[in-house]
N, C-alpha and C positions, 0 to 999 in steps of 0.2 A: 258760295264763292269759292272757285278753284284757286289753288296756290300755283305760283310759277312752276312750271316743269311738270304739273300733275295732270295736264289736260290729256285727253284722249286722242287718238289719231284719226283724222277725216279720211277714210278710204272706201266708203261705200257709195255707189252711184244709185240712179234710180232703179235699174234692173235688180241690183243686189238688195236694195230695200224691199222691192215687191217681193223677191223670192224669200226673204226672211218672214215677211208678213204671211205669205202663203204657207210657209213651212209651219207657222203656228196655227193656221186657221184650217187648212186642208190637212188635218192630222187625225189623231185618234178620235176626235169628237164625232166625225162623220160615221165612223165604225161603231162607236158606243152610244152616242146620244139619241139616235133614232128611235130604239126600243123603248126607253123610258119616256121619251115624248110621245110616242104613239100611245102608250098605256095612259098617259094623262089626257091626251086630246081626242083619241079615237079618230073619227073621220075628219076632225078639224086639225089634223096634223099639218097640212099645207098652209092652213091659215095661220097656224102658230109660227111656221118658218117665215111666213110673209111679215108678221109682227116683229119678230126677232130681227129680220133684215132691216126694216124701217128704223127701229131703234138704233141698230148698229150703224146704219148710214148717218143717222144724226150725230151719233157719238163720233164717228170718224171725221165728218166735217168740222166739228168742233175741235177735235184733236189735231187736224191738220192746219186749222187757222192759228190755234195756240202754238203748235210746234214751229211754225214759220217765224213767230216772234221770239220764242224761247228755245233755240236749238241747243238744248243742253240734256245731258243724261238725267233721267228722273221722270220724264213724262208728266203726267197730271200732279205728281208731287210738286214739281216745279211750277206748274201752271196755277195750281190752287194757292201755293205760297205767294206768288207775285200778284195774283189777281184779287184773292179773297182773304189772305192773311196767313200767317204762319201755321195756325191750328188746322185750318182746312187742307192745306198742303200736306201736313203731317198725317192727318186722318186718311187722305187718299193714299199716301205711301205706305201707311200701315195696312190698310186694306189690300192693297196690290201685293206687298211681300207676304203676308200671312196667307191669303187666299191662294196666290200663285205657288207658294212653297208646297202647299197641300196638293195643288194640281201637278206639280213636278213628281211627286211621289206617286200620284195615281197614274201618270203617264209611265213611270218606271215599272210600275206593277203590271200595266198593260202589255208592255214589252215582255216581261216575264211570263205572263199568262199565255200569250200566243207562241213565244218561242219554246218554252219548256214549263208547262203547267205545274209538273211535279216540284220544280225548283224556281217558282216564280220570284220568290224573294231574293235568292242568290243571283238570278240573271238581272233582277231590278237594280241591285247594288252594283253589279259589274257595269251595267249600262250608264249609271250616274257617274261612276269613276271615269269611265271612257269618255263621256261627252264633256265632263268638266276639265279634262285634260286637253280635249280639242278647243274648248273656249279659252283655255289659258294660253294656247298657242298664238292667239290673235283673232280678231273678229273676222278678218278676211278669210281665215281658213274656215271659220264656221259658215260663212256666206257659201264657200265652195261645197261644203258637204251638204248644206241645206238645199242647194240647187239640185244635186244628185237624188236627195230624198224626195223633193218635190216632183221631179220627173218620174220616179218610180211609182209614187202614190197616184198621180194623175194617170198614168198608163194603167194601173190596176182599176181605178174608178171608171175609167172609160171602157174598160172590158166588161165590168159589172153592168154598165148601162146598155151596152150593145147586146149583150147576152140576154138580159132580162127583157128588154123592149122587143128583141127579135124572136122570143120564144113563143110557143103555141100557149103557154100558161099565162101570157100577158093579157090582161083584161082592162081596158080603159075605164070600165064601169066601177072598177075599185077606187077611182080617183075622186069619188064624189066628195065635195067639200060641204061639210056640215058641221054642226056643233052638238053632236051627240053626247059629249061629255060635259057640255055647258061652257059658258065664258070662263069660268074659274079653271077648267081642264085646259082650254086653249091657251090661257095666259101663263099657266104653269109649264106647258110644253115649250112656249116661246122662251120662258127663263132658262129652262134646260137647253133649248137649242142656241141660246145666247152663248153658252159655254163654248161652241164651236165657232163662233164668230169673233171672239174676243181678241184673237192673236194680232190684229193690226196695231195694238197698242205697243207691240214690240218695236214698230218702226219709229214711232215716237220716243220710246224710252232710249233709243240708240241716236238720239239727235246730235250728240256730241261726236259722233263717229261717221256722220254722213257729210258728203261733199256738197256745198252749196245748199244748205238745209232749206232755205227759205223757198227754193224752187223744187227740190227734190221730194221733200216730205209731203207738201200738198198735193203732188202728183202720185207718189207712191201708194199713199193710203187708200184713196178711192179705187185705184186700178187693182190693188190687192183685194179689197172688199168686193168689188165687182166680179172678178174672176171666181172668187170663193163661192159667191151667191149663185152663179150660173152653175157651178159644180154641184153645190148641195141641192139645187132645185132639180137638176137632172137626175142625181142619184135617188133623191126621194121619190120621184115620179116612177123611175124605174122599179125600185123595190116595192113601192105601194101597188103597182100594177100586177105584180106577181103574188105578193103575200096579202095584200089588203091591210087595213089599219089593225084588224084584230089579230092576224098572224104576225104582223110586224111587232106588235106590242108583247107577243108572248116569245119572240125570238131571242135566244140568248146571244147569238152572233148574227145580227139581221142580214148583213151583206152575204155572208157565207150561206146562211139558210136561203137566201134570195137565188143565188146562183145555182143551189142544189134543186130548188124547186123549178128552176127554169130549165132543167134538164142537162146541166153542165157540171156534174160533180167533180170533174177533173180540175175545174177552176177554183175549187174550195181551198186547196193547200196555197194557191196563188194570193187568194184573198187574205188568208191568215198571214202570209209574209208581208202583203201590203200593209196590213193593220199594224204589224210589228214595226215595220219601216216607218209608218206614219207617226206612231207613238214615239219613236226615236226622234223624229223631226220636231215634234212638239216639244219633247223634252229639252232638246237642244236650244230651241228658241226661248222657252220658258226660263232655263238657267240663265241665258243672256240677259233677259228682261228683268229678272228679280235682282241679279248682281248688280245691274246699273242703278236700279232704284236704291239698293242697299248703299251703293257708293254716294249717291246724292244726299241721302239721309245722314250718312256718316260724315260728309263735308259739312253739314249743318248742325252737327253735334246731337242729333237725335238717336243715333247708334254709335258704338265705339269709334273713335277717331282712326283708329289703326286700319279700319275696313276702307278708308277713303285712299289708301296707297294705290298708286299706278305703277305697273312693272316698268323698268326703265328700257327693257329691251322690246317687250311684246306690246306695250302701250295698252294694257288691259288692266281693270280692277282686280288684281290678282288675288288679294286677300278677301275680297268680298265674294269672288267666285268660289274660292276654296271653302269658306264659310258656308255659303249656300249648298255646295256639294256635300259637305259633312252633314248637315242638317238633313238634307233630302235622302241621303244614304241611310241615315239612322231611322228615318221614318219609313223608307222603303223595306228596311230590314225587319222592322218590328210591328208595323201597323198595316191593317187592311184599310185602305182608303178608297176602295172602289165606289163608296158613296159620297166621295168628296166632290163630285160634280155640282151638287146643289150648294155646298158651302162655298166652293170657289166662284160659282155664278153670283151668289150674294155679295161677295167681297168685290168682285170685278164691277158688279152694277153699281156699288156704292163709290168705287173709283170713278166710274164714268159720270156718275151724278155730279161729282165735283168738277169734272172736266166741263160739262155742260153749263154748270153755274159760272165757271170761270170764263167760258166762251161768251155768255150772256153780257158780260161787262165790257166786251170789245166794242160795242157801238150801241148807239140808241135808236137806229132805224128799225121800225117794226119788222121789215123783211129779214133783216140780219139776225133777229132774235127769235124768229119761228123756229128754226132748227134746234138751237139749245133748248127752248122751252119743251118742244116735242121730246127731245132727248132725255131731259131731266125728268119729266113726268113718266115717260116710259121706263126709265130705269128704276124709279121709285116703285112703279106699279108691278114690274116684273119681279123686282127683288122680293116683295111681300106676297106674291102669288106662288113662290117656290114652296116646296114641302115644308111643313111646320117645323121639323127638326132643323132643317138649314137656316130657317128664319131666326129661330131662338138661339142658335150657336152663333150664327153670324152677328146678331145684335150683341150678343154677350161679348164676342171678341172686339167689336168696335168699342163697346163700353170700356173694356180693360184698356185698350189703346189710348182712348181719351182719358182715363184716369191717370195712366203713366205719364201722359204729356202734362196733366195738371199738376201732378207731384213733382215732376221735374222742374217746372216753372216756379212752384212754391219753394223748392229748395234753393233754386238760383236766386230768387228774390231775398232770401234770408242771407 
């Protein structure tokens, strides 16, 4: 429950919300996730992408329905609390904050790796500090910056698609869809690729800053997801047509390697800049989403109450943003989190499992429950198809969060 004078300002329209969602999705994931996914799925990469898209679509529809009913900061943390009970809302919020904080550090290090590989950690910290300052100045400034980032990234990705498909090295025979790595490999690839789709949650977590949320959010989420899917499919087909699944799986920088193989080495620096800008866009949107969920959990007493403060001038959760910025900067300075994609995917899939379970309670008509059921089953399946280390660490983190909740309730009861 928000206190008088502590509400955020509603300034975002449909276009702003779509751009923020795209900034989260059409980001570093497409530059980084294709290689690991191809190694897992082999010739089944496109099938894995399709599975990830179906699960993401079901999640998006569930999130849109819930966001229209509960237009407050916090996303699935709020939905789970209202529809399933306090524990499930808390678990969703815990999964989101922990998983996405690791993702923030990973995106910051991606910026450093592309901008100045020899000083990746220093650049990563600088990026976190700069974007935290942007967010501190108000969500509208963040939307403007995200719009510019999305324009640059889409232009770079369009260049990659045109160059690859138009080159003599392109061969449609490399697009053969099979299951050479088995069903497990395809599902693991889908789980890894889901990392790149998960950004539409940012639209829902900003529900308290959207104008006319009952209309805006249900329109913005499927629009952002649809655009991202078209972009991902085009890029995947273009890169596969040049490198094939084997070459793509071995590529350290898939899109840069693809344009080089397509006979356009001059485009490689442009792709590197695009990847850095994309990572900045993802980092900006991630910090926004994590800070808003932190705000919602602090309001309910699950995190220190001071984090619920809203700046009187800028109308942003400034203490939550600063706290998130400090933690992410510390991780980016000291830890190599390039393997955090799997862990982040596990946490986000757990988050959306709660969203689908919450949406299932909205109506009893069988047709209305198909999407939430498919989304829930898909989230659980993909979560446990991820690499073993990600599953073990993710499960342990959820268990720690659940134990902390139980201890807090026990102390309060005494």
